[in-house]
N, C-alpha and C positions, 0 to 999 in steps of 0.2 A: 299166335298175339294176345298179349295180357287184354284179358279185358275186366273190368272196376265195376262195381256192384253200386249202382244208384242208391243209398240212402235214401229212409223214408225221404217224400216229400216235408219238405218244413211247414210247421202249421201256418194259419194265416198273420202280418204284419202285426203285431202290439198296435193299439187303439193310435199313438202318439206316432204308428210311421206313415210316411205314405202310401198313401193310397193307389193317387193317378201318378202318375209318371208320363214325359214327356221325356224321347231320346231325340235330338238329334243327330242324324247321321245313319243311311242307314248303309254301310260298309260290313266288314266281320268285324269291329270292333261296339258298331252301335247295333247291333242287331243280334249278339251277343249279349251284351247288358240286357236289350230287351226279354228277350229268352228268361237268364236265370232270374231278372225283376219275377216276368209271370210265375219263375217256380217258386217266389214267395210270395206269392198270391195278390201282386201289385196287376193294376191294369194300366197299358201302357199306347202311347202314342207314337211311332215312328212317321220323322219329319225327314226330306229329302230334298234338296232344291234341284236334283237331277230324275236318278230313277235310285234300284236295289242295286249294290256293285257299282255301281258307274263313278265311284271316285278309284281309287289303289288298288280294290279290291280285284279285281274280273280280272287281267291280262297279265300279274304278274307270275312269278316263278309256279307260285303253288307248295314249297314247302314246306313240310310239318316237321323242322329241324332245333328242335331246344338246343340241342346241343354245338348248334352253330350260333345261337341267338346271342352276337359280343354287342357290344359296343359299338356304333360308327367309328365315334372320332377315334383311331387311332395312331401310332406313329408312323407307318408305311406310309398315312395319307399324306406325309409331310414331305415325304422324298419326292413325288410325285413335280413336284415346281414349279415358278409363276407360267413359264413357256408349255410346258405338259398341258395343266386343267385350262389354258385357252385354246389348245386344237380343238376340233370341232371331232375327230378320232379318238383323244385320250377317254379313256372309260371313266374319268370322273371330270364336266365339265362347267366352268365359270364362262358365264359371257363376257365380254371388255366390258360391257357397259354396264357391268353392275352396280345398282340403284345404294345409296345409305343402309337401307336394313339390311340388304346381304351381308355388305362388308361385314357391319356388326354383326353379321350369322358369324360370317369366315374365320370373325378373328377371337369369336369367342372359339368357334371350332377348333381351328387351330391351336388354343388354350388348353385346350382338353386335351389334345390328339401326344399326352406324354403316356409313358410307360405308367408308370405311380394312378395317373388317370383312367387307364384302364384298367387297372387288378385293381381299381374301388370299382369304379363299375360295373365292373362284369363280377363281382362279390354282389352288385346290390341286385344282377338280374337271375342268381343260380336262384331265388329261392321260387318267382314265381316263373323262370323256365321249369320248376320241377311241375308246376301243375299244369303241363300244357296241355300232354297229349290226355294225362285222364279227365282233365276238361273237355276235349274232343269226344271224348268216349262216354261221359255225363249226358251230350248232347244225342249220341246216338241210341243212348239208350232210352232216352227221354221223349224219342220221335223225329227227329231230325234227316230223314230219310236221300243223306247222299251220303257213299262213304269216306274212311279216309285210306287211301291203298300202303301197302306198307313198300316199303325203299327193296326190294331182294337185292339190288347192288345202285349204290352211291358213290360213285368215284370222285374224285378229284382229281383231275390229270393235268399233268405238266411235261412241257417239253423233255427238260432237265431234272436230275436231282436237285443240284443246286435251289432252280427253283424252287419245290419242295419243301425245302427245308422254311421258307417262312409259315407253312402251317405245320408245319410238324412246330416247329419252336411258340404256335399260336396253341396249338393242342396242348400243351404243356403246364402255359399258364394259365390256359381254359381247368385246366385239373386243376394247379393251385389255388386257384379261388376257390375251387368247392365243388366243381361240376366234372361230372366224367362224360367219357365218350372211350365207346369199346371202334376199334381198326387197325386196317391191316393196312403192310406196307408193300407195294408193290413194284415191277420193276415193267415194262412197257409191253410186253410181251404178255405177262399175266393179268396186264387190267385188259389187253384187245381179246381175252380167253375169258375174262367174263363181260367186255362188254366189247363185243365186236363191233361198234357205230364208231372206234376212236380209231383213227389215224394212225401208221405206221411212222408220224410224227410224235406221239408220244412214248415218255422213255422211263416216265413215270409215274405214278399215282397210292394217292392212298383210298383206300374203301373204307367206307363209315359204315357201322353197323345201327340198330336198331331209330330211323328214320323214318318220317310217312310223306305223304305229299299229296296234293288231292287238283282237283279242277277247281280251282277259285271261283270263279263265276257263278258254278252250275252248283258251290256247296255253298253261296251266301245266295242266292237265290233259293235255295231246299232250306234254309233255314229262318228267310223270308216268309218262307211257307207257310212253316210249323209254327212260327210269332204267329202270325194273319188264323192259322186251324184253335190258334188257343186264341181266340180272341183279340187279338193286339191289332190295331188300325197303323195303314204303314199310307203316307200319304206323297204319294211321287211325284214331283215339277214343282215343288213347296217349298220355296228359298225362306228361310226362317232370317229374316232382318234384327228384330230384336226382340230381347229375353227383359225381361223385368219382374227385380224383384216388389215385391208390394206387402202388406201389410195379409192382405187375405190370399195368398200364393205368389202362385209364379206364374207372369202373363206368357207366353208364346206367341205372337204376331209373323204372320204370315204375310210378304207382299208389304198394302198399305192399310191392313186390314185391321181390327181392332184387338184379335186375339183370342186366345183360349187360352183357362187358369188351370192349372197343373197343382200339385201338391210340391213337383219338385223337379228340375229337370238334366240330363243326360247332353252335356255337348262334346259330339262325336263326330266333327264333323273335317278330320280330320287336317288337311297342309292349308284350311281356313280358318283355325280355331282359335285365333289371337282375333279375330274380328268379333267375336261374340264373345270371348272368354275377360279380354283385358280387363271390361270394364267391371271384372269381376275380379279383379286383383291376379289375376297368372298375368306373369311379365315376361317372362320365357317367350325365345324367338322361337316359332314354329314356322318350319323354309319347307319347301316344295323340293324335294331332290328326287328329280323327276325319274325312274326307268322307263325302260323302251323295250318290247317284247315284241314277235311278229309266231307266226307257223309254218313249220316245212314240210315236206315231204319226204323221207326217208325208208334206205332198205331195210334196213334192223330197226325197229323200234328200240329201245332201253327197254329197261325191264326196271328202271327207276332214274333219279335224274340225274345228269351228267355235270357236273361243275369243269371250267377252266378260268382258278383264281388268277394266275396272270393277267389273264384278258379280261375277268371280272364278268364274266357270259354264263350263265345259269340256261340249261336246258332241262324238259319234265317232256315225259313221253305224256299227249292226251289222246286216248285215244288210236287214229291209227296215222301220229301229225308228231311233229316236235315242235315243240315252242322253245323260241329260244329267245332269251331276255337281259339285259343287259345296260349298263348305262348306270352312272351317277349324273344328274343334268342339272345345277340349283340354277333354276329362272321361274320367274312365276306359273302357278299355278294352272293358268288358265294360256298360256302361249299355247298356241297350234305345235302341231308334231312335225319335228323337223327330218326330213330325208336322210340328211346326212346322216343323224345316229345312230337309222336301222341299217346305213349300207354297212359304217363302221364296224357295231354288231358284228353282220354277216364277212364282211371281209374278216375281220379278228376268230370267227368258228371254222372258215371257211377250211385253213389249211389240216383243220384239227378232230373233224368229221368225218366220215366216210360215206358215200352214201347219202347225206341227204344233200337235195339241189335246194340251195340255199339263195337261190334268181327265182322259185316258185313260192314265194310269200303270201300268206291271208294275213288278216287279220294285225293289218300291220296298227301299234297302240301306243299309247304314253301314257303315263300314270303318275301322281306326284305322291310323293312318299310322304309324312309329316316330318322333317328332322327338326330335333333339338342341340344344340350346343353342348351337351355332356352327352349326349347318346341315350336319353334316360326317358324314357315316357313321361308321361302327367295326368298324373290318374287319381278321382280324389273331388275330397270338399272344397270349392273355391274361398274367397273372403265371404260367399252369403254360404251358408249350411245348409239352401235348398238348389246351390245351382252347382251340378260336377264335371269335371273335366276327364276325357276319358279318348289320352292321344297323343300324337308324338312318338309313334314307336318304331320311326324309323322303317326297315326293310324288315321288321318282325313283328307287325299287324295280323298279318294271318297265324302264325304261329302260337304269336300271343293274346286273340284275341277275345276266344271263348274264356284262357286264366281269367283276361283284365275282366270281363263283362261277369266274371262269377264270381269274383273277391269285390268289385266293386255294387253288385246287390246287396251282397252284404252289406258293405258300407252304407247303405243309403238305406235299407230296413230297420238293423240293430243300432244306426248309431254308433260301432266302434269300428275304428279303419284295423282292419286285418295285418296283422307283421307283414306279410306279402309285399306289401304298398307303401312301409314307413322311405325308402328312399324316391319315392318319386310323387314326392307333395307336389302338387299343382304352384304353388304359392312360394318355392323355392325360391 
């Protein structure tokens, strides 16, 4: 595995740079930003309404796949049709009682689900994608005590070669946008030779190279420990209800208290980003695209992630169990777990996996991915030069969290926006 040598620690911030920064949100994006701010000599305080990794960070698939970090709005989404997305078993689900805000989001999402817009957005992601894995390496070399795991095999599996054409075409489009991905094309027997947990239903596959994965809950907690070890304070169960930009600084109010003053604040609240960011000029809708997961015992633990793209089901080996994840459910982030979605994922995976006991489920979970209508995150200064947004990564908050924190910390301390963040202006 290629290792990246960390440069000498940057000097302390200039006198005009912020020395105390609050970060709202203790997921991968927020804690990565806090860590990289500490690298630049900034004191950080982190607030989270629940706790570390309590949002979309804990139960997701944990893939570190910059080669597949693509815009969520794509032409294929439109092929589902109205009837499909209203079905509880569909991998993309919209409740029939969608409110006006969700309908506005879906209309914008549909407008961006064209081939030309997808290519523009993909080109915007390529520069930050290239920093994804090196940024994890910086964290490791800086003392974050959690490993990233090399995907010895990363298999995208299909029943038929016709189904496989969709990903092959997407890989061509990713390459044309300037991003490289090495892969092999396999038949069913070759795929089972690499990964025996695939059933006889699998007739075609693609093996991807150069990707990694993590146990996301464990990793984010280790990142929080590193922030604390370096002097950072993390307040859990502390819901920030107001951020005030005042003459002497930015005041962060928790509950009904008086608030605490900082030089700057980062809003990394995921699907709840709009609640605090809107008054600072962030008008882009951030909608919860809820994903579900659970873990099951499996006779042969895969040596890397297994993906069933036609079913939109992602499987990740975690210890002696297999995490099975899927679904894009557009609902309120606070809505309770819907057991029908868990059942739908299990039934979609059942005929495709060998030796997995999909009825012995544990750790059933739902988390809210923060999705934008154009599939691009919101990273950078808002209308206030002291209030920064960091969110809207959709399915790629784990993969791009450290790169986001690294670039945003540079922005906050130097006052200059790196070129990689230009497409992600929160005021666009």
